[in-house]
C-alpha positions as CSV (number, residue, x, y, z in Angstrom):
1,M,123.3,28.3,34.4
2,T,124.0,31.2,32.1
3,L,123.2,34.8,32.8
4,A,120.5,34.8,30.1
5,S,118.7,31.9,31.8
6,V,118.8,33.7,35.2
7,L,117.5,36.9,33.6
8,M,114.7,35.0,31.9
9,V,113.6,33.2,35.1
10,G,113.7,36.5,37.0
11,T,111.7,38.3,34.3
12,M,109.0,35.5,34.3
13,A,108.8,35.6,38.1
14,L,108.4,39.4,38.0
15,V,105.7,39.2,35.3
16,L,103.9,36.6,37.3
17,A,104.1,38.7,40.5
18,F,102.7,41.8,38.7
19,S,99.9,39.7,37.1
20,L,98.9,38.4,40.6
21,V,98.9,41.9,42.0
22,G,96.8,43.3,39.1
23,T,94.3,40.5,39.5
24,S,94.0,41.1,43.2
25,F,93.3,44.8,42.7
26,T,90.7,44.0,40.1
27,H,88.9,41.6,42.5
28,L,89.1,44.0,45.4
29,S,87.6,46.8,43.2
30,A,84.8,44.5,41.9
31,A,84.0,43.4,45.5
32,G,83.9,47.1,46.6
33,R,81.4,48.0,43.9
34,V,79.2,45.0,44.8
35,S,79.3,46.0,48.5
36,E,78.4,49.6,47.7
37,S,75.6,48.5,45.5
38,Q,74.2,46.2,48.1
39,Q,74.5,48.9,50.8
40,A,72.7,51.4,48.5
41,R,69.9,48.8,48.0
42,N,69.5,48.3,51.7
43,L,69.3,52.1,52.3
44,A,66.6,52.4,49.7
45,E,64.6,49.6,51.2
46,S,65.1,51.1,54.7
47,A,63.8,54.5,53.5
48,I,60.7,52.8,51.9
49,S,60.1,50.8,55.2
50,R,60.3,53.9,57.4
51,T,58.0,55.8,55.0
52,L,55.4,53.0,55.2
53,E,55.8,53.1,59.0
54,T,55.1,56.8,58.9
55,I,52.1,56.5,56.6
56,F,50.5,53.8,58.8
57,A,50.9,56.1,61.8
58,Q,49.8,59.3,59.9
59,N,47.6,58.4,57.0
60,T,48.0,61.8,55.4
61,F,51.8,61.8,55.4
62,G,52.8,62.6,51.8
63,S,49.4,64.2,50.8
64,Q,50.6,67.8,51.1
65,K,53.7,67.4,49.0
66,I,55.9,69.6,51.2
67,D,59.6,69.4,52.1
68,A,58.8,68.0,55.5
69,E,57.3,64.9,53.9
70,T,60.7,63.5,53.1
71,V,62.3,60.4,54.9
72,N,66.1,60.3,55.1
73,V,68.0,57.3,56.3
74,P,71.7,57.9,57.0
75,G,74.1,55.3,55.9
76,P,77.2,54.0,57.6
77,L,79.6,55.7,55.2
78,D,80.0,59.5,54.6
79,G,77.5,60.6,52.0
80,S,75.6,57.3,51.9
81,R,71.9,57.5,52.6
82,G,68.4,56.4,51.6
83,V,65.6,58.8,50.8
84,V,61.9,58.9,49.9
85,T,60.2,62.2,49.2
86,F,56.7,63.4,48.3
87,S,58.0,67.0,47.7
88,P,58.5,67.9,44.1
89,A,60.9,70.6,45.2
90,V,63.1,68.1,47.1
91,A,62.9,65.6,44.3
92,S,64.1,68.2,41.8
93,R,66.8,69.5,44.0
94,E,68.1,65.9,44.8
95,G,67.6,64.6,41.3
96,I,65.3,61.8,42.4
97,P,61.8,60.7,41.5
98,C,58.9,62.0,43.6
99,S,56.7,59.5,45.4
100,V,52.9,59.8,45.0
101,H,50.2,59.7,47.8
102,N,46.8,58.7,46.4
103,L,45.3,57.3,49.6
104,G,41.7,58.3,50.5
105,T,40.8,59.3,46.9
106,T,38.4,57.9,44.4
107,T,40.4,58.7,41.2
108,T,43.5,57.5,39.7
109,A,46.7,59.5,39.8
110,A,49.7,59.8,37.6
111,G,52.7,58.2,39.2
112,W,56.4,58.1,38.4
113,S,57.4,56.4,35.1
114,D,53.9,56.8,33.5
115,R,52.3,54.4,36.1
116,Q,48.7,55.0,36.8
117,L,47.9,54.6,40.5
118,P,44.5,53.3,41.5
119,P,42.5,55.1,44.3
120,D,43.6,54.3,47.8
121,S,47.2,53.5,46.9
122,V,50.7,55.0,47.4
123,Q,53.7,54.8,45.2
124,L,57.0,55.0,47.0
125,I,60.3,55.6,45.2
126,G,63.3,54.9,47.4
127,V,66.7,56.0,46.3
128,G,69.8,54.6,48.0
129,V,73.3,56.1,47.5
130,C,76.5,54.6,48.7
131,G,79.9,55.5,47.2
132,G,79.5,55.3,43.4
133,S,76.3,53.3,43.5
134,R,72.8,54.7,43.2
135,I,69.9,52.3,43.4
136,R,66.2,53.2,42.9
137,L,63.4,51.0,44.1
138,E,59.7,51.3,43.6
139,T,56.9,50.0,45.8
140,V,53.2,50.5,45.1
141,L,50.9,49.8,48.0
142,Y,47.2,49.5,47.7
143,I,45.1,49.8,50.9
144,P,41.5,48.9,50.1
145,P,38.8,50.6,52.2
146,F,37.1,48.3,54.7
147,L,33.5,49.2,55.6
148,S,33.6,47.0,58.6
149,P,36.3,45.5,60.9
150,S,34.8,42.1,60.2
151,P,34.1,41.0,56.7
152,C,31.7,38.2,57.9
153,P,28.3,38.7,59.5
154,G,27.7,37.5,63.1
155,K,29.6,37.8,66.4
156,W,33.2,36.7,66.8
157,T,35.6,36.6,69.7
158,A,39.4,36.9,69.4
159,A,41.8,34.7,71.4
160,R,42.6,37.6,73.7
161,G,38.9,38.1,74.6
162,E,38.0,41.0,72.3
163,S,34.7,40.6,70.6
164,S,32.8,42.3,67.9
165,S,29.6,41.7,65.9
166,R,28.3,42.6,62.5
167,D,24.6,42.3,61.7
């Protein structure tokens, strides 16, 4: 074997090794971006879920548009979090859309992204941030007013023994 053949084989092996290393770094980088994006989406969904929980417990949550009407969900990584806010001041400061509370009203309201919200609805904009990923999710919830706990006339009894009647 000549010196030229040995150098050629060695150079080809080195090029192959560097190609494999480069490809591995590219795959790891892509996997990291996908993971951050999924984590940001999960944080946005968690913030929306916690906001819904708070609205069901306190029907007026979000109606005053104050800083305290903001839900933050911390993430597992430094700086990662999910947030929903009804406060225009917080939304402006954070650079995120403001959610809209239109429950208990009889008129439509202007929501984010030129959406018209019907009466008795709420528009929640959840923003999730993780690493370099920022995900924004929208949920519009309509809660119709019920005049009676039972939509059907007559007496009914639940499986646990509760009963009610509507005449």
